[in-house]
C-alpha positions as CSV (number, residue, x, y, z in Angstrom):
1,M,117.0,16.9,102.3
2,S,115.9,19.4,100.4
3,Y,117.9,20.0,96.4
4,K,119.2,22.8,97.4
5,E,120.8,21.2,100.2
6,Q,122.0,18.5,98.8
7,A,122.9,20.7,95.3
8,K,126.7,20.6,94.5
9,K,128.2,24.3,95.3
10,G,131.1,25.8,94.4
11,I,133.0,28.7,94.1
12,M,133.6,31.6,91.0
13,I,135.7,35.0,91.2
14,C,135.0,36.9,88.7
15,G,137.4,39.3,88.0
16,H,138.6,42.0,85.0
17,G,141.9,41.1,83.7
18,S,144.1,43.1,82.6
19,R,147.0,42.9,80.0
20,D,149.5,42.3,82.5
21,K,150.2,39.1,82.9
22,D,151.8,39.1,86.3
23,A,148.3,40.5,87.4
24,E,146.8,37.5,85.7
25,R,149.2,35.7,88.7
26,E,148.5,37.1,90.7
27,F,144.6,36.9,90.4
28,G,145.3,33.4,90.2
29,L,146.8,33.6,94.4
30,V,144.0,34.8,95.1
31,A,142.0,31.8,94.2
32,K,144.5,29.7,95.8
33,G,144.2,31.3,99.3
34,L,140.8,31.0,98.5
35,K,140.7,28.1,98.0
36,E,142.5,27.2,101.4
37,R,139.7,28.3,104.0
38,Y,137.5,26.0,101.6
39,P,139.2,22.9,100.7
40,D,135.6,20.3,100.4
41,L,134.5,22.9,97.8
42,P,135.8,24.0,93.9
43,V,137.2,27.3,93.4
44,E,137.8,29.1,90.2
45,Y,138.1,31.8,88.8
46,G,138.2,34.3,85.1
47,F,138.1,37.1,83.9
48,L,135.8,39.8,81.2
49,E,139.3,40.5,79.2
50,F,142.0,40.8,78.0
51,S,142.7,38.1,80.1
52,A,143.0,33.9,80.9
53,P,140.8,31.8,81.7
54,N,137.8,34.2,81.3
55,I,134.7,33.3,82.9
56,H,133.0,31.2,80.6
57,M,135.5,29.1,81.5
58,G,135.9,29.3,85.5
59,L,132.2,28.5,85.2
60,N,132.2,25.9,82.2
61,S,134.9,24.0,85.1
62,L,132.7,24.3,88.0
63,V,129.8,22.9,85.7
64,N,132.1,20.3,84.6
65,Q,132.6,19.2,88.2
66,G,129.2,18.5,88.5
67,V,128.4,21.8,90.1
68,E,124.7,22.9,90.6
69,E,124.8,25.8,92.8
70,I,127.7,28.4,92.3
71,Y,128.6,31.6,94.6
72,A,130.0,34.3,92.7
73,I,132.0,37.1,93.8
74,P,132.9,40.3,92.1
75,G,136.6,40.9,92.5
76,M,136.2,43.9,92.7
77,L,136.9,47.0,95.3
78,F,134.3,49.6,94.4
79,A,130.6,48.6,92.8
80,A,130.7,50.5,89.2
81,T,129.9,49.7,86.0
82,H,132.1,45.6,85.6
83,A,130.5,44.6,89.0
84,K,126.5,46.5,88.7
85,N,126.2,45.8,84.8
86,D,128.9,43.6,83.2
87,I,129.1,40.1,85.3
88,P,125.4,39.8,86.1
89,S,124.9,39.9,82.6
90,V,127.3,37.2,82.2
91,L,125.7,35.6,84.8
92,T,122.4,35.3,83.7
93,T,123.5,34.6,80.2
94,Y,125.5,31.8,80.9
95,E,122.6,30.5,83.9
96,E,119.6,30.6,81.4
97,K,121.8,28.6,79.1
98,H,122.7,26.0,81.6
99,P,118.9,24.4,83.2
100,G,119.2,23.3,86.3
101,L,122.5,25.8,87.5
102,H,121.1,28.1,89.6
103,I,124.1,31.3,90.4
104,N,124.4,33.5,93.5
105,Y,125.9,36.9,92.6
106,G,127.7,38.3,96.0
107,R,128.8,42.0,96.6
108,E,132.2,44.0,96.1
109,L,134.7,43.8,98.1
110,G,133.8,47.5,99.2
111,L,135.2,49.1,102.3
112,Q,135.2,45.9,105.2
113,D,137.5,46.2,107.9
114,D,139.3,43.6,106.4
115,M,140.4,46.0,103.8
116,I,140.8,48.6,105.2
117,E,143.3,46.7,107.9
118,A,145.4,45.7,104.7
119,F,145.7,49.0,103.0
120,Q,146.4,50.0,106.3
121,A,149.5,46.8,107.0
122,R,150.5,47.9,103.3
123,I,151.0,51.3,104.2
124,Y,152.8,50.6,107.4
125,E,155.0,48.2,105.7
126,S,156.1,50.6,103.3
127,L,156.6,53.2,106.0
128,G,159.1,49.9,108.1
129,L,155.9,50.0,111.1
130,D,155.2,46.9,112.0
131,P,151.3,47.0,111.4
132,E,151.1,45.1,114.7
133,N,152.7,47.7,116.9
134,P,152.1,50.7,115.4
135,P,153.3,54.7,116.3
136,E,150.5,57.2,117.7
137,N,150.5,59.3,114.6
138,L,152.4,60.4,111.5
139,Y,151.6,63.7,111.6
140,D,155.0,64.5,109.5
141,T,153.6,62.4,107.0
142,M,151.5,63.3,104.4
143,L,148.8,60.5,102.6
144,V,148.5,60.6,99.2
145,V,145.9,57.3,98.5
146,V,145.1,56.6,94.3
147,G,142.0,55.5,93.3
148,R,141.5,53.2,90.3
149,G,139.0,56.6,88.9
150,T,135.7,55.5,87.1
151,S,132.5,57.0,85.7
152,D,130.7,56.0,88.5
153,T,130.0,59.1,91.0
154,S,129.5,57.0,94.3
155,A,132.5,54.4,93.2
156,N,134.9,57.5,92.9
157,A,133.8,58.9,96.8
158,E,134.3,55.7,98.3
159,A,137.8,55.7,97.5
160,A,137.7,59.7,99.4
161,K,136.0,57.8,101.7
162,L,138.2,55.3,102.4
163,T,141.2,57.9,102.2
164,R,139.1,59.5,105.5
165,I,138.9,56.0,107.3
166,V,142.6,55.5,107.3
167,N,143.7,58.8,107.8
168,E,141.5,59.0,110.9
169,N,142.8,55.8,111.9
170,M,146.3,56.2,111.5
171,G,146.5,60.1,111.8
172,F,148.4,61.3,109.2
173,G,149.2,65.3,108.9
174,W,147.2,65.2,105.9
175,A,145.8,63.4,103.5
176,D,144.3,63.4,99.7
177,T,143.1,61.7,96.8
178,V,144.0,60.9,92.8
179,Y,142.8,58.4,90.6
180,S,144.6,56.4,88.1
181,G,141.7,56.7,85.6
182,V,138.7,59.2,84.1
183,T,137.9,61.3,86.8
184,Y,139.9,64.1,88.7
185,P,142.7,65.1,89.4
186,S,145.1,62.6,88.3
187,V,148.2,61.3,89.8
188,G,150.1,63.6,88.3
189,V,148.8,66.5,88.1
190,G,147.5,65.7,92.0
191,L,150.8,65.2,93.1
192,E,152.1,68.5,91.9
193,K,149.5,70.4,93.8
194,L,150.3,68.1,96.8
195,M,154.0,69.2,97.1
196,K,153.2,72.8,97.6
197,L,152.3,71.6,100.8
198,G,155.4,71.3,102.5
199,F,155.5,68.0,103.7
200,K,159.3,66.5,103.3
201,R,158.1,62.6,103.6
202,I,155.0,61.2,101.1
203,V,153.6,58.0,100.8
204,V,152.1,57.0,97.8
205,A,149.4,54.1,98.4
206,P,147.7,52.7,95.2
207,Y,144.1,51.3,96.5
208,F,144.7,48.1,94.0
209,L,144.5,44.8,94.1
210,F,147.0,43.2,92.2
211,T,149.5,44.7,89.8
212,G,149.6,45.8,86.5
213,R,150.1,48.9,83.2
214,L,147.8,51.2,85.7
215,I,149.7,50.1,89.2
216,K,153.4,50.7,87.0
217,R,152.0,54.1,85.2
218,I,151.6,55.6,88.5
219,Q,155.9,54.1,89.8
220,G,156.6,55.8,86.9
221,Y,154.8,59.5,87.7
222,V,155.5,59.3,91.4
223,N,159.0,58.8,90.0
224,K,158.9,61.9,87.6
225,V,157.6,63.6,90.7
226,A,160.3,62.2,93.1
227,E,163.0,63.2,90.2
228,A,161.8,67.0,90.4
229,N,161.5,67.2,94.0
230,P,165.2,65.6,95.6
231,G,164.5,67.5,98.3
232,V,161.2,65.2,99.6
233,E,160.8,61.3,100.7
234,L,158.5,60.1,98.5
235,I,157.0,56.2,99.4
236,Q,155.6,54.2,97.5
237,A,152.9,51.5,99.2
238,H,152.9,47.7,98.1
239,Y,148.9,46.9,96.6
240,L,147.3,45.0,98.4
241,S,147.3,42.2,96.7
242,D,146.8,38.5,98.7
243,H,147.3,39.8,101.9
244,S,145.7,37.5,104.8
245,R,142.8,40.5,105.1
246,V,141.6,40.2,101.8
247,I,141.1,36.6,101.6
248,D,139.6,37.1,104.9
249,A,137.0,40.0,102.6
250,F,136.6,37.5,99.8
251,Q,135.4,34.3,102.6
252,N,133.4,37.7,104.3
253,R,131.1,38.1,101.0
254,V,131.5,34.3,100.1
255,E,129.3,33.3,103.7
256,E,127.4,36.1,103.5
257,I,125.3,34.2,100.2
258,M,126.0,30.9,102.0
259,Q,124.2,31.8,104.7
260,G,121.3,33.2,102.6
261,E,122.1,37.7,103.7
262,L,122.1,38.3,100.8
263,Q,118.5,37.2,100.6
264,T,116.5,40.2,102.4
265,G,117.9,43.6,103.2
266,E,119.1,46.1,101.1
267,E,119.5,45.6,97.3
268,T,121.5,43.6,96.0
269,L,124.1,43.5,92.7
270,M,122.5,40.9,91.0
271,N,118.6,42.0,91.8
272,S,119.2,45.5,90.9
273,F,120.6,44.3,87.5
274,K,117.9,42.2,86.9
275,R,115.3,45.5,88.1
276,R,117.6,47.7,86.1
277,L,117.5,45.4,82.6
278,A,113.0,44.3,83.1
279,A,112.6,48.4,83.0
280,G,115.2,48.6,80.5
281,E,117.7,51.0,81.9
282,V,120.5,48.7,81.0
283,D,122.2,48.0,77.9
284,V,123.2,44.3,77.9
285,H,125.5,44.6,75.0
286,H,128.8,45.2,76.8
287,H,130.0,41.3,77.2
288,H,133.7,42.1,76.9
289,A,136.8,40.7,74.1
290,E,138.3,37.7,75.2
291,F,141.5,36.7,74.5
292,V,142.2,39.4,72.0
293,D,145.4,40.6,71.0
294,P,146.7,41.9,74.4
295,Q,148.8,44.6,72.1
296,D,146.5,46.1,70.1
297,D,144.7,48.8,72.0
298,T,141.8,49.3,69.7
299,Q,140.8,45.8,70.8
300,G,137.2,45.6,71.4
301,L,136.4,49.5,70.6
302,S,133.9,50.7,68.4
303,E,135.1,52.0,64.8
304,F,133.8,54.8,66.4
305,D,136.5,55.4,68.9
306,T,139.3,53.2,67.4
307,K,138.8,56.4,64.6
308,H,139.0,58.6,67.7
309,F,142.4,56.5,68.9
310,T,144.2,56.8,65.1
311,N,143.1,60.5,65.1
312,L,144.8,61.2,69.1
313,V,148.1,59.2,67.3
314,Q,148.1,61.3,64.3
315,A,147.0,64.6,66.4
316,L,149.8,64.4,68.9
317,D,152.4,63.2,66.1
318,H,155.5,66.0,67.0
319,A,156.3,65.8,63.2
320,D,157.8,69.1,62.9
321,H,159.6,68.8,65.9
322,G,161.9,66.2,64.9
323,H,160.2,63.8,66.7
324,S,157.2,61.8,67.8
325,L,155.5,61.3,70.5
326,V,153.7,58.2,70.9
327,L,150.7,57.1,72.9
328,K,152.1,53.9,75.5
329,H,149.7,51.1,75.8
330,H,147.6,51.3,78.6
331,D,145.9,48.7,80.6
332,H,142.4,48.0,80.4
333,S,141.8,47.2,83.8
334,H,139.3,49.7,84.2
335,D,135.6,50.3,84.9
336,H,134.0,51.1,81.9
337,G,130.2,52.4,82.9
338,H,129.5,54.8,79.9
339,S,127.8,54.8,76.7
340,H,128.3,57.5,73.9
341,D,125.0,59.3,72.6
342,H,125.7,56.8,69.6
343,S,125.7,52.9,69.6
344,H,127.6,49.9,68.0
345,D,126.7,47.0,66.7
346,H,129.1,45.0,65.5
347,S,131.1,41.3,66.6
348,H,134.8,40.4,66.9
349,G,133.9,36.9,64.7
350,H,136.4,34.8,66.7
351,S,136.8,31.5,68.4
352,H,138.9,29.5,70.5
353,S,139.8,26.1,70.6
354,H,139.4,25.3,74.5
355,G,136.5,23.2,74.4
356,H,133.9,25.8,74.3
357,S,132.1,28.5,72.0
358,H,131.3,31.9,72.4
359,D,127.8,34.0,71.3
360,H,128.6,36.9,71.9
361,S,129.2,40.9,70.8
362,H,132.2,43.3,71.6
363,G,130.5,46.2,72.1
364,H,131.2,48.8,75.0
365,S,128.7,50.8,76.5
366,H,130.7,54.5,77.4
367,G,128.5,56.7,79.6
368,V,129.5,59.8,78.5
369,Y,131.7,61.5,82.0
370,K,130.3,64.8,82.1
371,H,133.8,65.9,83.8
372,I,136.2,64.9,80.6
373,G,137.5,68.0,79.8
374,H,138.5,69.0,84.4
375,P,141.9,71.0,83.7
376,M,143.1,68.1,86.3
377,G,141.5,65.4,85.3
378,P,142.3,62.3,82.0
379,R,143.5,65.4,79.1
380,T,146.2,65.4,81.6
381,M,147.0,61.9,80.8
382,I,146.9,62.6,77.0
383,G,151.0,60.8,75.7
384,E,151.1,59.2,78.9
385,G,148.8,56.2,78.4
386,I,145.5,57.4,78.7
387,C,142.6,55.3,78.4
388,C,141.7,55.4,75.3
389,C,138.0,53.6,75.2
390,F,137.8,57.8,76.7
391,M,139.2,59.9,73.5
392,S,136.0,59.8,72.1
393,Q,134.6,62.1,74.0
394,F,137.6,64.5,74.1
395,T,136.5,67.7,72.0
396,D,139.0,69.0,69.3
397,E,139.2,72.1,71.3
398,I,140.2,70.1,74.5
399,L,143.2,67.6,72.0
400,K,144.2,70.8,70.5
401,E,144.9,72.5,73.4
402,E,146.7,69.2,75.4
403,K,148.7,69.3,72.2
404,D,149.5,72.9,72.1
405,K,150.9,72.7,75.7
406,I,152.5,69.3,74.4
407,D,154.2,71.0,71.5
408,G,155.5,73.8,74.0
409,D,157.5,72.3,75.9
410,C,158.8,68.7,74.3
411,T,160.3,67.2,77.2
412,K,157.9,67.3,79.4
413,T,154.8,65.3,80.3
414,A,151.3,67.1,79.8
415,F,150.5,66.9,83.5
416,A,153.8,69.1,83.9
417,H,152.1,71.7,82.4
418,R,149.5,71.9,84.8
């Protein structure tokens, strides 16, 4: 028997993390579900930022149980910057510091049949229908899929592809995609535009794994649109959570590694990362902030971003209207695939009494999103909890335009002016 066959194996699920404690708990349910599929293997999970346990802690737990070969799976729907750069960076750094340990990194969940069927089941359930006995079509209903939205074009395209697949499978009268993140159209603007199509029943389905502040923000947008359109039935589907088919999809990714299917064929996330790293195409200083203050939206940001965040809050202050518009704290469960045209080299000198140490800096590497100023994009969420890591990309002209729109009618949000 070879050493590889003798080595004790374990499974590691790598998530992003959220300021929302319910999201942490729900992520743990996926690990529990996967553990039931592999009762003889230790299964751990960890997050890049904002949540405990972090990825290092999960890896430490596996190593402390004698694991020498780890099957690591990105708990990501699509392959954007976290799955492509951030998690591989953490895993390779950890592996280098632990001789004798081998980490096999798998694929993102992607558009597996299991994921699509889980998503469709959530939609059917929201409509009070049995996924096992669906109607022939839903021509009287419009589907609006809410994707995360990132600076990664391919990830955004996958969300749009998902919408088309689900529409073909379920037979909606119309279907479209909106995004809660950095791309366009944003949820509020997109819904307002789609209301003009005249459908009297609309189901809004967030393609998210877990709850979090983004989910709650989406629900807020839908509720506002519903209040403004009492003659339209707006139905909100549940996010994926630990649906059995989602657990199946995670298991599929583990099996791919176990069976050696990622050793040949198409380029994997890990060897792509290592190739780009060797070519100098990856800036590996994006080691995420772990255990930062969950109420501090500037934690983990550069000095430049923090200053811009503060300036934007001040710019939106409506002191001359007798009230202040305060930017809501945002969920940082987003894909930071972005790098400013300036660099930041800073660290958060913090320590944690968790039986382990951290030797890494926390710099965000933000890729410039060329459509940051799109009239139906993230600028419409200024004052609505915009992801502040992109605020430094807004020009002064954009900030002034949005401030003027909000000043023009302080009873409305920015997206209501579209």
